[in-house]
CHARMM-style PDB file with segment names, atoms N, HN, CA, C and O in Angstrom:
ATOM      1  N   MET     1     -15.812 -23.216  -5.243  1.00  0.00      PROA
ATOM      2  CA  MET     1     -16.155 -21.876  -4.770  1.00  0.00      PROA
ATOM      3  C   MET     1     -15.154 -21.400  -3.712  1.00  0.00      PROA
ATOM      4  O   MET     1     -14.758 -20.234  -3.708  1.00  0.00      PROA
ATOM      5  N   HSD     2     -14.747 -22.304  -2.817  1.00  0.00      PROA
ATOM      6  HN  HSD     2     -15.069 -23.251  -2.820  1.00  0.00      PROA
ATOM      7  CA  HSD     2     -13.810 -21.895  -1.766  1.00  0.00      PROA
ATOM      8  C   HSD     2     -12.475 -21.477  -2.370  1.00  0.00      PROA
ATOM      9  O   HSD     2     -11.825 -20.557  -1.874  1.00  0.00      PROA
ATOM     10  N   ILE     3     -12.070 -22.151  -3.435  1.00  0.00      PROA
ATOM     11  HN  ILE     3     -12.598 -22.899  -3.838  1.00  0.00      PROA
ATOM     12  CA  ILE     3     -10.790 -21.803  -4.064  1.00  0.00      PROA
ATOM     13  C   ILE     3     -10.879 -20.405  -4.682  1.00  0.00      PROA
ATOM     14  O   ILE     3      -9.924 -19.631  -4.620  1.00  0.00      PROA
ATOM     15  N   ILE     4     -12.029 -20.091  -5.274  1.00  0.00      PROA
ATOM     16  HN  ILE     4     -12.805 -20.719  -5.324  1.00  0.00      PROA
ATOM     17  CA  ILE     4     -12.196 -18.776  -5.901  1.00  0.00      PROA
ATOM     18  C   ILE     4     -12.196 -17.688  -4.830  1.00  0.00      PROA
ATOM     19  O   ILE     4     -11.554 -16.652  -4.997  1.00  0.00      PROA
ATOM     20  N   THR     5     -12.912 -17.919  -3.734  1.00  0.00      PROA
ATOM     21  HN  THR     5     -13.434 -18.761  -3.598  1.00  0.00      PROA
ATOM     22  CA  THR     5     -12.969 -16.917  -2.674  1.00  0.00      PROA
ATOM     23  C   THR     5     -11.586 -16.734  -2.046  1.00  0.00      PROA
ATOM     24  O   THR     5     -11.203 -15.619  -1.691  1.00  0.00      PROA
ATOM     25  N   TYR     6     -10.835 -17.842  -1.908  1.00  0.00      PROA
ATOM     26  HN  TYR     6     -11.146 -18.748  -2.196  1.00  0.00      PROA
ATOM     27  CA  TYR     6      -9.490 -17.746  -1.343  1.00  0.00      PROA
ATOM     28  C   TYR     6      -8.593 -16.939  -2.266  1.00  0.00      PROA
ATOM     29  O   TYR     6      -7.777 -16.142  -1.803  1.00  0.00      PROA
ATOM     30  N   ALA     7      -8.741 -17.144  -3.575  1.00  0.00      PROA
ATOM     31  HN  ALA     7      -9.404 -17.792  -3.950  1.00  0.00      PROA
ATOM     32  CA  ALA     7      -7.926 -16.400  -4.543  1.00  0.00      PROA
ATOM     33  C   ALA     7      -8.279 -14.912  -4.489  1.00  0.00      PROA
ATOM     34  O   ALA     7      -7.394 -14.059  -4.555  1.00  0.00      PROA
ATOM     35  N   VAL     8      -9.559 -14.606  -4.369  1.00  0.00      PROA
ATOM     36  HN  VAL     8     -10.278 -15.299  -4.315  1.00  0.00      PROA
ATOM     37  CA  VAL     8      -9.985 -13.204  -4.308  1.00  0.00      PROA
ATOM     38  C   VAL     8      -9.469 -12.549  -3.034  1.00  0.00      PROA
ATOM     39  O   VAL     8      -8.985 -11.418  -3.067  1.00  0.00      PROA
ATOM     40  N   PHE     9      -9.570 -13.255  -1.916  1.00  0.00      PROA
ATOM     41  HN  PHE     9      -9.964 -14.174  -1.889  1.00  0.00      PROA
ATOM     42  CA  PHE     9      -9.098 -12.683  -0.650  1.00  0.00      PROA
ATOM     43  C   PHE     9      -7.582 -12.484  -0.667  1.00  0.00      PROA
ATOM     44  O   PHE     9      -7.079 -11.470  -0.185  1.00  0.00      PROA
ATOM     45  N   SER    10      -6.858 -13.457  -1.226  1.00  0.00      PROA
ATOM     46  HN  SER    10      -7.266 -14.281  -1.617  1.00  0.00      PROA
ATOM     47  CA  SER    10      -5.397 -13.326  -1.294  1.00  0.00      PROA
ATOM     48  C   SER    10      -5.021 -12.156  -2.195  1.00  0.00      PROA
ATOM     49  O   SER    10      -4.071 -11.430  -1.905  1.00  0.00      PROA
ATOM     50  N   TYR    11      -5.772 -11.966  -3.303  1.00  0.00      PROA
ATOM     51  HN  TYR    11      -6.545 -12.556  -3.539  1.00  0.00      PROA
ATOM     52  CA  TYR    11      -5.488 -10.844  -4.201  1.00  0.00      PROA
ATOM     53  C   TYR    11      -5.771  -9.518  -3.497  1.00  0.00      PROA
ATOM     54  O   TYR    11      -4.995  -8.570  -3.621  1.00  0.00      PROA
ATOM     55  N   LEU    12      -6.880  -9.451  -2.759  1.00  0.00      PROA
ATOM     56  HN  LEU    12      -7.510 -10.221  -2.659  1.00  0.00      PROA
ATOM     57  CA  LEU    12      -7.221  -8.209  -2.053  1.00  0.00      PROA
ATOM     58  C   LEU    12      -6.191  -7.898  -0.974  1.00  0.00      PROA
ATOM     59  O   LEU    12      -5.808  -6.743  -0.786  1.00  0.00      PROA
ATOM     60  N   ILE    13      -5.743  -8.936  -0.266  1.00  0.00      PROA
ATOM     61  HN  ILE    13      -6.054  -9.874  -0.419  1.00  0.00      PROA
ATOM     62  CA  ILE    13      -4.747  -8.729   0.792  1.00  0.00      PROA
ATOM     63  C   ILE    13      -3.435  -8.246   0.186  1.00  0.00      PROA
ATOM     64  O   ILE    13      -2.796  -7.341   0.721  1.00  0.00      PROA
ATOM     65  N   THR    14      -3.033  -8.854  -0.934  1.00  0.00      PROA
ATOM     66  HN  THR    14      -3.552  -9.590  -1.369  1.00  0.00      PROA
ATOM     67  CA  THR    14      -1.784  -8.441  -1.590  1.00  0.00      PROA
ATOM     68  C   THR    14      -1.897  -7.002  -2.074  1.00  0.00      PROA
ATOM     69  O   THR    14      -0.956  -6.222  -1.929  1.00  0.00      PROA
ATOM     70  N   ALA    15      -3.051  -6.644  -2.653  1.00  0.00      PROA
ATOM     71  HN  ALA    15      -3.816  -7.278  -2.771  1.00  0.00      PROA
ATOM     72  CA  ALA    15      -3.243  -5.273  -3.144  1.00  0.00      PROA
ATOM     73  C   ALA    15      -3.228  -4.290  -1.973  1.00  0.00      PROA
ATOM     74  O   ALA    15      -2.654  -3.206  -2.079  1.00  0.00      PROA
ATOM     75  N   ALA    16      -3.861  -4.668  -0.852  1.00  0.00      PROA
ATOM     76  HN  ALA    16      -4.328  -5.548  -0.766  1.00  0.00      PROA
ATOM     77  CA  ALA    16      -3.907  -3.785   0.316  1.00  0.00      PROA
ATOM     78  C   ALA    16      -2.503  -3.561   0.867  1.00  0.00      PROA
ATOM     79  O   ALA    16      -2.144  -2.440   1.229  1.00  0.00      PROA
ATOM     80  N   ILE    17      -1.708  -4.632   0.928  1.00  0.00      PROA
ATOM     81  HN  ILE    17      -2.000  -5.542   0.634  1.00  0.00      PROA
ATOM     82  CA  ILE    17      -0.341  -4.502   1.446  1.00  0.00      PROA
ATOM     83  C   ILE    17       0.492  -3.618   0.523  1.00  0.00      PROA
ATOM     84  O   ILE    17       1.250  -2.767   0.988  1.00  0.00      PROA
ATOM     85  N   SER    18       0.348  -3.822  -0.787  1.00  0.00      PROA
ATOM     86  HN  SER    18      -0.268  -4.514  -1.165  1.00  0.00      PROA
ATOM     87  CA  SER    18       1.137  -3.033  -1.736  1.00  0.00      PROA
ATOM     88  C   SER    18       0.736  -1.557  -1.647  1.00  0.00      PROA
ATOM     89  O   SER    18       1.597  -0.677  -1.672  1.00  0.00      PROA
ATOM     90  N   PHE    19      -0.578  -1.286  -1.542  1.00  0.00      PROA
ATOM     91  HN  PHE    19      -1.277  -2.002  -1.522  1.00  0.00      PROA
ATOM     92  CA  PHE    19      -1.027   0.103  -1.421  1.00  0.00      PROA
ATOM     93  C   PHE    19      -0.519   0.715  -0.119  1.00  0.00      PROA
ATOM     94  O   PHE    19      -0.160   1.892  -0.086  1.00  0.00      PROA
ATOM     95  N   ALA    20      -0.486  -0.074   0.950  1.00  0.00      PROA
ATOM     96  HN  ALA    20      -0.778  -1.030   0.923  1.00  0.00      PROA
ATOM     97  CA  ALA    20      -0.009   0.435   2.239  1.00  0.00      PROA
ATOM     98  C   ALA    20       1.475   0.782   2.148  1.00  0.00      PROA
ATOM     99  O   ALA    20       1.910   1.816   2.654  1.00  0.00      PROA
ATOM    100  N   VAL    21       2.251  -0.091   1.498  1.00  0.00      PROA
ATOM    101  HN  VAL    21       1.898  -0.931   1.087  1.00  0.00      PROA
ATOM    102  CA  VAL    21       3.693   0.168   1.359  1.00  0.00      PROA
ATOM    103  C   VAL    21       3.920   1.419   0.523  1.00  0.00      PROA
ATOM    104  O   VAL    21       4.763   2.251   0.858  1.00  0.00      PROA
ATOM    105  N   ILE    22       3.157   1.553  -0.581  1.00  0.00      PROA
ATOM    106  HN  ILE    22       2.472   0.877  -0.853  1.00  0.00      PROA
ATOM    107  CA  ILE    22       3.315   2.733  -1.440  1.00  0.00      PROA
ATOM    108  C   ILE    22       2.919   3.986  -0.658  1.00  0.00      PROA
ATOM    109  O   ILE    22       3.589   5.014  -0.752  1.00  0.00      PROA
ATOM    110  N   GLY    23       1.837   3.901   0.108  1.00  0.00      PROA
ATOM    111  HN  GLY    23       1.292   3.066   0.184  1.00  0.00      PROA
ATOM    112  CA  GLY    23       1.390   5.053   0.892  1.00  0.00      PROA
ATOM    113  C   GLY    23       2.431   5.464   1.924  1.00  0.00      PROA
ATOM    114  O   GLY    23       2.674   6.654   2.124  1.00  0.00      PROA
ATOM    115  N   VAL    24       3.042   4.489   2.577  1.00  0.00      PROA
ATOM    116  HN  VAL    24       2.845   3.522   2.415  1.00  0.00      PROA
ATOM    117  CA  VAL    24       4.069   4.800   3.585  1.00  0.00      PROA
ATOM    118  C   VAL    24       5.274   5.455   2.920  1.00  0.00      PROA
ATOM    119  O   VAL    24       5.825   6.426   3.440  1.00  0.00      PROA
ATOM    120  N   ILE    25       5.685   4.921   1.762  1.00  0.00      PROA
ATOM    121  HN  ILE    25       5.238   4.132   1.340  1.00  0.00      PROA
ATOM    122  CA  ILE    25       6.846   5.487   1.057  1.00  0.00      PROA
ATOM    123  C   ILE    25       6.544   6.917   0.614  1.00  0.00      PROA
ATOM    124  O   ILE    25       7.386   7.804   0.758  1.00  0.00      PROA
ATOM    125  N   VAL    26       5.339   7.142   0.072  1.00  0.00      PROA
ATOM    126  HN  VAL    26       4.655   6.422  -0.045  1.00  0.00      PROA
ATOM    127  CA  VAL    26       4.969   8.491  -0.376  1.00  0.00      PROA
ATOM    128  C   VAL    26       4.893   9.432   0.827  1.00  0.00      PROA
ATOM    129  O   VAL    26       5.339  10.577   0.758  1.00  0.00      PROA
ATOM    130  N   GLY    27       4.326   8.941   1.926  1.00  0.00      PROA
ATOM    131  HN  GLY    27       3.964   8.010   1.983  1.00  0.00      PROA
ATOM    132  CA  GLY    27       4.225   9.777   3.117  1.00  0.00      PROA
ATOM    133  C   GLY    27       5.590  10.159   3.657  1.00  0.00      PROA
ATOM    134  O   GLY    27       5.808  11.312   4.027  1.00  0.00      PROA
ATOM    135  N   ILE    28       6.508   9.213   3.707  1.00  0.00      PROA
ATOM    136  HN  ILE    28       6.331   8.276   3.406  1.00  0.00      PROA
ATOM    137  CA  ILE    28       7.858   9.506   4.209  1.00  0.00      PROA
ATOM    138  C   ILE    28       8.561  10.484   3.283  1.00  0.00      PROA
ATOM    139  O   ILE    28       9.229  11.411   3.741  1.00  0.00      PROA
ATOM    140  N   SER    29       8.411  10.276   1.977  1.00  0.00      PROA
ATOM    141  HN  SER    29       7.869   9.523   1.605  1.00  0.00      PROA
ATOM    142  CA  SER    29       9.078  11.173   1.023  1.00  0.00      PROA
ATOM    143  C   SER    29       8.509  12.583   1.144  1.00  0.00      PROA
ATOM    144  O   SER    29       9.248  13.562   1.045  1.00  0.00      PROA
ATOM    145  N   LYS    30       7.188  12.690   1.360  1.00  0.00      PROA
ATOM    146  HN  LYS    30       6.587  11.894   1.441  1.00  0.00      PROA
ATOM    147  CA  LYS    30       6.582  14.018   1.514  1.00  0.00      PROA
ATOM    148  C   LYS    30       7.062  14.668   2.813  1.00  0.00      PROA
ATOM    149  O   LYS    30       7.329  15.869   2.846  1.00  0.00      PROA
ATOM    150  N   LEU    31       7.173  13.877   3.879  1.00  0.00      PROA
ATOM    151  HN  LEU    31       6.956  12.902   3.853  1.00  0.00      PROA
ATOM    152  CA  LEU    31       7.640  14.440   5.154  1.00  0.00      PROA
ATOM    153  C   LEU    31       9.092  14.893   5.047  1.00  0.00      PROA
ATOM    154  O   LEU    31       9.491  15.887   5.654  1.00  0.00      PROA
ATOM    155  N   LEU    32       9.878  14.152   4.265  1.00  0.00      PROA
ATOM    156  HN  LEU    32       9.554  13.345   3.771  1.00  0.00      PROA
ATOM    157  CA  LEU    32      11.290  14.506   4.129  1.00  0.00      PROA
ATOM    158  C   LEU    32      11.467  15.726   3.224  1.00  0.00      PROA
ATOM    159  O   LEU    32      12.379  16.526   3.432  1.00  0.00      PROA
ATOM    160  N   SER    33      10.596  15.870   2.222  1.00  0.00      PROA
ATOM    161  HN  SER    33       9.855  15.221   2.053  1.00  0.00      PROA
ATOM    162  CA  SER    33      10.753  16.971   1.276  1.00  0.00      PROA
ATOM    163  C   SER    33      10.028  18.225   1.757  1.00  0.00      PROA
ATOM    164  O   SER    33      10.330  19.322   1.287  1.00  0.00      PROA
ATOM    165  N   SER    34       9.077  18.087   2.684  1.00  0.00      PROA
ATOM    166  HN  SER    34       8.832  17.196   3.066  1.00  0.00      PROA
ATOM    167  CA  SER    34       8.306  19.239   3.154  1.00  0.00      PROA
ATOM    168  C   SER    34       9.189  20.277   3.867  1.00  0.00      PROA
ATOM    169  O   SER    34       9.147  21.448   3.490  1.00  0.00      PROA
ATOM    170  N   PRO    35       9.978  19.906   4.869  1.00  0.00      PROA
ATOM    171  CA  PRO    35      10.807  20.893   5.569  1.00  0.00      PROA
ATOM    172  C   PRO    35      11.817  21.535   4.631  1.00  0.00      PROA
ATOM    173  O   PRO    35      12.110  22.723   4.760  1.00  0.00      PROA
ATOM    174  N   ASN    36      12.351  20.772   3.695  1.00  0.00      PROA
ATOM    175  HN  ASN    36      12.113  19.806   3.590  1.00  0.00      PROA
ATOM    176  CA  ASN    36      13.343  21.330   2.787  1.00  0.00      PROA
ATOM    177  C   ASN    36      12.703  22.349   1.840  1.00  0.00      PROA
ATOM    178  O   ASN    36      13.316  23.361   1.499  1.00  0.00      PROA
ATOM    179  N   ALA    37      11.459  22.069   1.418  1.00  0.00      PROA
ATOM    180  HN  ALA    37      10.962  21.247   1.695  1.00  0.00      PROA
ATOM    181  CA  ALA    37      10.787  22.976   0.486  1.00  0.00      PROA
ATOM    182  C   ALA    37      10.405  24.273   1.191  1.00  0.00      PROA
ATOM    183  O   ALA    37      10.543  25.357   0.625  1.00  0.00      PROA
ATOM    184  N   SER    38       9.919  24.156   2.445  1.00  0.00      PROA
ATOM    185  HN  SER    38       9.807  23.275   2.905  1.00  0.00      PROA
ATOM    186  CA  SER    38       9.495  25.344   3.168  1.00  0.00      PROA
ATOM    187  C   SER    38      10.700  25.965   3.886  1.00  0.00      PROA
ATOM    188  OT1 SER    38      10.559  26.985   4.561  1.00  0.00      PROA
TER     189      SER     38
END
């Protein structure tokens, strides 16, 4: 059971980190393209 919970937690942490990186990249790209568009 501990191995399964560890695998689930590691998967959730990896997914959270990947989503955070994607969110930061999208946010930076939007901030960079916003002034140019307006």
